[in-house]
N, C-alpha and C positions, 0 to 999 in steps of 0.2 A: 451408207450411202451419201453423196455429198449433195448438196442442193446447188440450185441454178445460183443463184448469188456466187457462192464460194468458189465455182469453178470460173465465172466471169472474173471475178476478181482475179483468180490466180492467173488466167491467161493475159490478163491486160497487165499485170504486175510483170510477168515475164518478158512481154513486148515492149516494156517502159525499160526494164533492164538491157534489154538488145537494143535500145536507141531508137525503137520505133515508136511514133507519135501516134497514137489512135484517134481519127477524128469520130464523129458522129456516126458516120456511115459504116466504119470498120466495127463500131461497138452494136451496132444491129446486127450485122453480119455474125459477131462473134454470139451474140445473146439468140438468134436465130437457130445458129446453128448446134448450140448448145442444147435447145429446147428441144430441137427433131434428136439429135441421139438420145438423149433421154427418154423421149416418148418410144422412140424403136427398142429402146431397151426395156422399158417395159413391157411391151407389146410382144418380145421374143420371152420373158420370163412368164407373161401369161400363157402364151404359146407351149411352152414347155411343160407348164404345170397344170394344162387342162388335161382332161382324162382323153384316152381315147377313142376315137369314131369309130363305131360299130355299125354297119350298115345292114338294116334289116328289112327282108323282103314285107310288100304292104299287105295288109291282109285284106282276103277280098270284100267288096263294099256288099253283096250279098250273100 
């Protein structure tokens, strides 16, 4: 899996090749979106790898 830095640098490089100048606000947006996307991907992976939930009726207290 790619890390944050590689993805950010690739996006910045592609923007520069297309003639778009990125300022600090744009870079912050890119960093935030990349971090959110990778975090969502990790949450999804954990959800898919977790065991299925099986509900059990509670035992009586007495």
